N, C-alpha and C positions, 0 to 999 in steps of 0.2 A: 367622289369618282366612284362609279359602280364596281364591286368586285367580278373577276372573271368567273363565269361558271364552268365548274369542273365536274365531270361526271366520272364515278368509279364503276365500272360495270363488274357484278359478281361479289357485291360486298357483303356478303354473308359467309363466304369462304374464308379460310385461314388468311391468304394473302389480302384479298379484296377488303376484308375488315380492316386489315392492319393499315393499308393505304388510305382508305376513306378516313380513318380516324386521324392519321398523321397529319393529312392535309387540312381536316376540319381545325385540329388543334392549332394551326398557325393563324387562323383568322385572316388569312390573305385571300381567300376564295368562298364563292358561294357553292358549296358542296353538296352535289346531288349523288344517289348510289342506287343501283338496281339490285333486286333480289328476286329469286325464282320462287321456290317453295318453301324455303327456310324462313321463319320470321325474324327479323333483324333485331338486335338488342337496340332501344330507343336511344338517340343521341340529339340533343337539341339543336346541334350544329350542322346535322345532316338530313336532307331531305330525301325520304326513301322513296322509291318507284318499284311497283311491282312489274315484273315484265318477262316473257318468254322471249328470249333473244334470237331464237330461231325462226320468229314472226318478223317478216320485214316490216309490216305496218307498225307494230310496237316499236321496233328498232328506230324508225323514223320519227315515232312520238317521242320516245326517251332522249332522242339526240337533238330535239329541236331547241334552238336557242343556246347550246352549249359552246363553249370555247375549247375547252380541253377535255379529251377523253382517255382514260387509263383503262384498258380492256382487261380485267381480270377475271371474266366470266369464262370458266372452263369446267370440265368434269376432270378431276385430279383425285388418283387415288394412290395404289403402292406398287412396289415390285412384285408382288404376287399376281395383281392382275396384270402386269406387263407380260408375265408368263403365261397365265391361264385364260385371260380374256381381254388380249391386246387391242382388239376392235373398239373397245368401249372409250377410247382416247381419241377418236378420229373424227366420225363423221358429225357429230353435233357442235364438237370445238370448231372444226372448218366452218360449219355453216354459220355459227354466231360471229366468229371473227370476221368472215367474208362480208357479212352484212353490216357489221359495224364500220368496217373500213370502207364500203362502198357509200353508206349513206353519210359518213363523215366528209367523204371527198365531195358528194353531191351538195351538201349544206356548207361547203368550205369552212369547215371547222378549224381553228387554227393549229392545233396539234394532237397527234394520237399516239400514245404510247402502247405497244405490243410487247408482252412479256414471252420470250422465247425461252430456251433452256439448254443448258451445256451439254446435254446427252446428244446432240449433234455431232460432238467431237468423240473420237475413237480414242483408245486408251495409249498413252505415254507419259513417262516420267516428267517431261518438262510441261511447263504452262503452256497452253493453247492461247494464241491471239486469234483475234476475231476472224482474220483471214485463213486459218488454218483449218477450216471445214473442208474434207474432202467428199464431195456430193457423189462420187463413184464409190464411196466405200463407208457409208453411213453404218453405225452399229446394228448388226442384224436383231438383236434383243428388243432394240426400240425402233424397229422399221417402220411401222405404221405411225406412232407418235413422231418420229424424227422428220418423216416426210411431210406430215401435217404441219409441224412447225417450219420447215422450209416452205412449203407453199405460201403460208402466212406471212412470214419474213419477206418473201418476192413481190407479194401484193402491196405490202407496204412500200417498198422501194418502187414499184411500179405506178401507184397512185401519187408518189410524192413526185413523180416526173410529169405529171397531167395536170395539175391544179396548183392551188396555193397552200393546202394542207400540208403541214409537215408531219414527219414520222419518225419515230425513235423506237427501235428495237432493243431490247435489253435480254442478253442470253444470261440467265440465272443459273448459280450453283444450287446446292442444296440449300434451302431456307429452313430456318428453325425459329420457335420462340412462341409467343403468347398467341392463343386463339387457335392453335394447331388441332388437329383431329383428336377426339375422345373416344373413337371407336377403334379397337385393337385390328378389326378386319381390313381398316382402309388407312390406319396410320403407317408414316414412314419410320424407318428404323430407329432414329433417336428418339421421338415421342414415343414409340412403342416401348423401348427400352426404359423409358422413365415410368410409364404406367404399370410396367411389370415390376420395377423396383417399388413403386408405391404400394402395390397389391402384395408384395412377397411375404409370406408367412412362413416359410420353410427354409429361408435362409439362403435361397438361390434363385436364379432367374436363368431362362434359356434364351441364347443369341443365335440367330439364324446364321449359318455359315461359320468358318474357321476363325473369324475375327480378322483377317488379314485385309479385308476389303478396304480400300482408301477412298476418303470423299473430302469434296471440297465444301466447307459449311459456311454460312455466314448468317449473324444473327438478324432478325426481321427488322430491327429498327436502322441496321445498316442499309437494307434495302430501300426502306422509305426514306431514309436521308439522301440516297442517291436519287430516287424519283423526284424530290422536292428540288434538288439541284437541277436534274434534267429539265423539268417544266419552267424553272425560273431563268435559266441560262440557254434555252434552246435558241440555235441561231440557224445551223445548217438546214436544208430541205429534207435530207434523209440521214441519220446516224444509226449505226448497230454498235452495241458496246457490251462488253463482258461484265457481270458483276459476281465476284465471289471473293475468297481470301487470298487465292494464289498459292495456299498450302494445303498439304495431306495431312488428314487425321484418320487413323485406322478405326474399323467398327470397334475392335479391342479397347483401343483408347477412349473412344466416346464411352463405351458401357463402364469403364473404370471410373472416369469422371461423373458418370451418372451415379455410381455407388458412392463416390466420394461425396457428392452434392446430397445424398441421400442420408449420410450419416450412420448408414446401417453396415452391419457385417454380413455382407451377401457375397456368395460364391457364384461365378459367372461359368455356366455351363454352355458349350458350343455344340450345335446340332448341325452338322455338315449335309445331312439329308434336306434340310429344308432350303428353299430357293434363296439365292442371294446374287446380287450383282457382281461380276467379275471385272468390270470396267473400272478404269482408274483415270481420271482426269481432274485437272486443276485448271483455273482461268487467270490467265495475264490480263491485268484490269488498267494497264497503262493509259489506254483510250479514255476509259471514264474518269482518269485523274487529269490528263492533259485537256480533255474538254469540258468538263463539269467540276473539276477540283476536288474530287470524292476518292477517299480511300476507307476502308472498314476499320471500325473503331473499338467494336466489342470483342474481347477475348474468346476463344472457345470456352474456357474456364467459367468466364463470367457469364457467359451466354448460357451454357448448360445450368447454371445455378439459377439464372432468372427463369428459364423455362421450367426447371423442376419446381421452383416454387410457386409459379403459376399453375401447374398442374395439380400440386398439393392443396392449392387454395380452392380449386373446383371439383377435385374428385373425393 
């Protein structure tokens, strides 16, 4: 019996590479993966396709013959850009996702997975369920990116009601782990802290903000395990699910765990003049457990140690 053809869009990015390699490692799928300008790391189990996914003709070509599409092609940077250049997370991402959804529908592709984000939720101490998004009160600091995600989520729901293609929206928490960014200018808080610890020569590192910022973090293999379950067990025409730990960990706790993983004697210096998010949200993942039997398995301590060791091996 022929394997189903599975396409991962954006396979040279942090999440896309992890997703493509995770599915390839199962040997259950004929895995294809797109990249744009960054040369992919060769993998004998993945067929790489160069593609500009803002070009409809090329989208039509790379989706031809596919059964499953995981759309991880996106421009993703960090909170500095959210503050200084929020527009960069909107136009191209909407164009790429819109074309992938439309072409998948036209080609009657079996299943499309779209990664959304937990920043659709505003701050509160309790964990958010999927139905808790207040569309009249999306977070102002993520206005453009949040509405972009809402549009793409609704397009998935819209097309799911028009044809045979099934859609799953995954609202992700903060993902961390191997293959994350190596550039301090675009890295998120946790990998940036790891890179600072690795480079520390004066016994101290700077943390942006006062350290009180809480985050919901999951290690990348927990996300890929969820996606494998979603693809294997998908039944409904449309689902949207949260993917997080359901727990808060503060930036201070993260930095302390990084220092512990480093084995160094490092002092943490907090710089409140630097931009940092004031949002605090965590995700209730009951629906992911009920529908797909998923719960995260990697503890924050183990995940940070694994991530630190990976960064140390490549820097």
